[in-house]
N, C-alpha and C positions, 0 to 999 in steps of 0.2 A: 865628408866634411865634419870637423869637430865643432863643438859648441861655440867657441870663440870665433871661428871662421864664419859661422852662420850669423853671429852677431855683427861681425864686420860687414858682411854683405848687406844686412839690413840697414846698417849705418850709412853705407855708400849710397843707398837708394834715396835717402832723405837727409842729406848732410846738415849737421847742426854746427853752431858756433860755440866751440868749447874753449874756455879760458884755462890756461896753465900759468898760474901766478909765480911758481917757484923756479924762475929762470936762473937762479943761482946754482941749481943742482944739475950736474951733467947728465944724470939719468933722465931727467925731465926733458932736457933738450934733445937727447937721443930719441926718446919716445915721440917727441913732436916731429922729428925728422922722419921717423918710420910712419907715423900716422899720416903725414902729408904725402909721403911716397905711395902709401896704400890708398890714399884718397878717401879716408873714412870720416873726416870731419874738417871743418874750417877751423884752423887753430889760431887762437889769439894768445900772444905772448906778452907778458907785462914786463916792461923795462926798456932800457936803452937799446935800440936796434943795433947800432954799431958794435956795442960791447957784446951783445948776445951772438951776433954773427961771427965774432972772433972765436967763439967757443965750440961751435958746431956747424958742420956743413949741412946742406939740404933743407935750409929753413927759408929759402927765398920766397916761397909761396905763403908763408905765415903772415898774419896781420900783427903788427907790433904797436903796442900802446904804451907810451911813457907817461905816467901820471903827471910828471913835471911839465910836459909840453902839450898834453892832450887838450884839444880845443873845448872839450866838454867837462873838464875837471871841475871848474867852478860850479857848474850846474849840479854835478854829483855831490859836491861839498854842501851846497844849499839843501839838496834833497836829504842827505844823511843828517844834517843838523835838524831839519824839520821832523824827520822820522824818529829821531832819538831825543827830541827836546824835553820830553817828559822824564828822561833820565839825566838831564843836565847837560846835554850835548850843545855846544856852541859852534859857531862858524869856525873859530880858530881851532877848536879841538877836532872838529870834523876834517878840516884841511890837514892837520898834522897826522891824523889817522890814515887818511887816504894816500898821502904822499909817502908814508913810512910802512904801512901794513898792506901789502899787495893783495892779501886775501879779502880785506874789506873793500878794496878797490874792485876786485873781481866780482864780488857779490853785488856791488852797486851797478856794475855793468849789466848784470842779469836783471836786477831790479828795474833798471831804466830801459830794458828791452834791447840792449846792444849786444847781448850774448844770451845763449840758451842754457848753459850749464858750466860747472867748474869742477876741475880735478886738482886736488892739492893734498898735502900731507906727507910727501916723500921725505921732507926734512923738517917738518913741524908736527907737533903733537895733535892728537884728535881734537883736544879742547881748542887749540889755536885755529884749527881748520873749521870746526863746526860752530864755534861761538859767533863769528861774524855772520854765518848763514842764518842762525837762529834769530839773531838780533835784527838783521836786515830783511830777510825773506820770510821768516816765520814758518809755522807749521801749516799744513793743509787744514782747511776748516773742518773737514770730516775726520781728521786724524786725532786720536787720543794722545799720541806721543810720536817722537822721532826715534827710530831705532836703526840698527845697522846690521847688515848680514854680509857674509862672504859667499861668493859663488865658487864652489869647489868643483874641479874637474879632475877625477881620479883616473889615472891611466889603467887600462886593462882590468876594468872593474865591471862586474855584471850587476851590481846593485844600483839603486837609485834610477835615474834616467840615463842609462848607459854610462854610469859613472859620474853624472852631474847631480849636484845637490846644492841646496841653500842651507847654510848653517846660520841660525839666528837665536837671539841676538848675540853676536860674537864681537861687538865693538863698542857698545855705547851704554845700554841700560843695565845698571849694576845688579839690582835685585828686584825684578819686577813683581808687582802685586798680581794676583790672579787676573784682574781686569786688564792690566797692561800686558801680561803674558798672552792673554787671548787676542789682544789687538796685534801683538807682534806676529802671532800665528796667522791671522787673517791677512795682514799686510804682506807677510812673507809669501803666502799663497798667491796673492795678487802679483807680486814681483816675479815669482817663478813662472806664472802663466805668461806675463808680459815678455820675459826674456827668452823662454824656451818655446813658447806657443804649444806647450804640453799641459796635461792635466796635473795640477799639484796634488800630492798625497802627503798630508801633514802629520808627522808624529810628534806628540808632546812627550819629551824624553824625561826619564826619571831613573832612579836606581831600583825602581819597582815596576812590575808589569801586572796590571789589572788586579791590584790589591795584594800582591805577594809580600809587600812590606807595609808597615804602619809607621807613619811619621808625619809631622806637620809639613815637612818639605814635600812629601807625596801628596798631602791634602791640597797644597797650593796648585800642583799640576792637575789634579783631578778637577778642582773647581775651574781652573783656566780652560780645560778641555770642554767642560760643560758650557761655559760661556761662549767659547768660540763656535761650538756647534749650533748654539741658539742664534748667533748673530751672522752666520754665513751658510752657504750651501756647499762649501768645499768638503772634500773627504778629510776629516780631522779625527784623530783618535789618540787615546792615551788613558792612563799613563803607560808608557812603554819603555822598556830597557832598549839600549841601542841595538843589540843583536836581534831582539824581537821585532824591532822597527824595520830592519833592512834585510834580514836573512829569512827566506821563505820557510826553510826547514825548522828554524827556531820558532818562527811565528806560529806554525802549525801546532807546536807543543804548548807555547805559552799564551797565545792569544788567537785561538782557532776561529773565533767569531768576529774578529776585527776586519774592517774593510781597508785598513791601512797597513796593518802589521805585515812585514815581509816585503812591502812594496814602497815604502816611504822614500820620497825624494826631497822633502822639506823637513829638516830636523830643527825643532824648537827646543832649545836648552833651557833648563830651569833658572839659570842665572848667568851673569857675564863670565864668571870664573870658568864654569863648565864649557861655555861656548867658545871662549878665547883659547883655552887649553886644547879643546877638541879640534879646532881648525888647525892650530899649529902642529899638533901631533900628526894629523892626516897630511898636511903640507910637507912636513919634514920626513916622516917615516914612509909614507906612500908615494912620495915625489909628486904630490898633487899640485895642480895649478890653483892658486888661491887669489881670487879677484875681490878686492875690497879694502876696507869696509865700505860697502855700498849703502847709502842711506835711503830710508823710506819714511815718508811722513812730512818732508819739507815741501814747500810749494813748488820749488824748482830743483832739478837734479844737481846736488852739490855733494861730490863724493870724495871720501877720504882715501888715503893710501897707507899701507903699512910702511914704516920707515925701513924695513928690510926688503922693499920691493926692488925689482930690476926694471929695465926699460920696457921689456915685453909685457910685464905686469901692468905697467902704466898705460901702454897702448890698449890692452884689453879693457881697462877701466874707462878709457876715453870712448871706446866703442860702446860699452854698456851705458855710459852716461848719455851718449847720443840717442840710443834706443829708448832710454827713459824719458827723453824730452817730448813735449807735446808734438804730435805729428801734424804736418801741414794738411 
């Protein structure tokens, strides 16, 4: 059984209420149909039921919520106005927002306890997906920042956790400070452990391995590694070049004393450019499955999608989001 099948099995055992607000997208409706057929989540679709059912079969078991007719819409409007009044939010503005921006409506469903998580981003930008989540649901009290990772599953790969890796941050934090990079490393280790139930081995990536190059970019990774080690008990090491991080033979030459080198399954990139380019290279050239961007650090699971995703990618993120939810 591969990684995503295991995730689906865990999702089935404790089904969560996952909102899919982008019902204007055929891929999302197809994914909803698959998720319902596989019974991995209770699916909530935002929009007019009759119009949605015309577009896709297999959705009869979904819950449909139309903001224009939902009996609790006015309550959600009042809560959003109160929540954002310090930013000038009025009842009229809150109503307009909830009736016209389904992502805000989805986040308010989670805020009010009517849903457990949200999956969006198939046809909207990361900013449009995550801005409502950050404004409504906020970050976890213990989190320094919200970051995003991709869960990569590489076929026929002996590296990582049988080809499974987390790539972080590959979707959100542009140029993290050492403190933020350390937080991303620890949060990513937490996420890997939650999703795989395996021990995370975190590599702090660089163009240098253990002092082989001198540059301020390297210094940032070295400092981040030091901070991450101080703040957690996970196996974390760096700075490491990619080959030294995942290939045992290279690790023996470049970092023979490292507890992570040659065995890494969590790859922490020094900035968003490197992380985003890295995941897309592996996805396209190695034909890897790429699930995400999966967020970490928000109070509730609100996950983004790549706009190049297909229906099966969305199903995978639905299952991951379910597993991220608080368990009963």
